[in-house]
C-alpha positions in Angstrom: 9.9 63.6 45.7 12.0 61.9 48.3 11.5 58.4 49.6 13.4 55.3 50.6 16.4 54.4 48.5 16.7 51.1 46.6 18.4 49.4 49.6 15.4 50.1 51.8 13.1 48.4 49.3 15.2 45.5 48.1 17.8 43.5 50.1 20.3 41.8 47.9 23.0 41.2 50.4 24.8 37.9 49.9 23.5 37.7 46.3 25.5 38.2 43.0 24.0 40.0 40.0 25.2 38.9 36.6 25.0 42.0 34.4 25.4 41.9 30.7 26.4 44.9 28.6 27.9 46.3 31.8 30.4 48.6 30.1 27.6 50.7 28.5 25.5 53.5 30.0 22.5 51.4 30.9 24.6 48.5 32.1 26.4 50.8 34.5 23.0 52.2 35.7 21.8 48.6 36.4 25.1 47.9 38.3 24.6 51.0 40.4 21.1 49.8 41.3 22.1 46.3 42.2 25.1 47.4 44.2 23.0 50.0 46.0 20.9 47.1 47.2 24.0 45.3 48.4 24.5 42.8 45.6 28.0 41.7 44.5 28.5 42.0 40.8 29.7 39.9 37.9 29.9 42.3 35.0 30.3 41.1 31.4 30.6 42.9 28.2 32.2 42.2 24.8 34.4 45.2 25.8 36.2 43.4 28.6 38.3 46.4 29.5 35.2 48.5 30.0 33.6 45.8 32.2 36.7 45.7 34.4 36.7 49.5 34.6 33.0 49.5 35.6 33.6 46.8 38.1 36.4 48.8 39.8 34.1 51.9 39.9 31.3 49.9 41.5 33.6 48.4 44.1 34.8 51.9 45.0 31.4 53.6 44.9 29.4 50.9 46.8 31.9 48.8 48.7 30.7 45.6 47.0 32.7 42.8 45.4 32.7 43.4 41.6 34.5 41.6 38.8 34.5 42.4 35.1 34.8 39.9 32.3 35.2 40.0 28.6 32.4 37.9 27.2 30.3 37.7 24.1 26.9 36.5 25.4 26.0 35.1 22.0 28.8 32.6 22.5 27.7 29.8 24.9 31.2 28.7 25.6 32.2 32.1 26.7 29.2 32.4 29.0 29.9 29.0 30.6 33.6 30.1 31.1 32.6 33.2 32.9 29.9 31.5 35.0 32.5 28.9 36.1 34.8 31.7 37.4 
């Protein structure tokens, strides 16, 4: 079954998606979907190196701005730090 891609259905140009758990398999799949719709990405994961790696892959694959951050979302101070960046 073929049909319109995500981008034809949802326009996220000019928006930024904040994706938690971005270094994992599901996180990367969500990043792909958001980026395919044109969203820039702020990727966070307790595995900061993995988040940075996924961000670089998204930027190459989709031509969006993407940044990865080490962040434990259970720690409010870490979340506020990342949100401020």
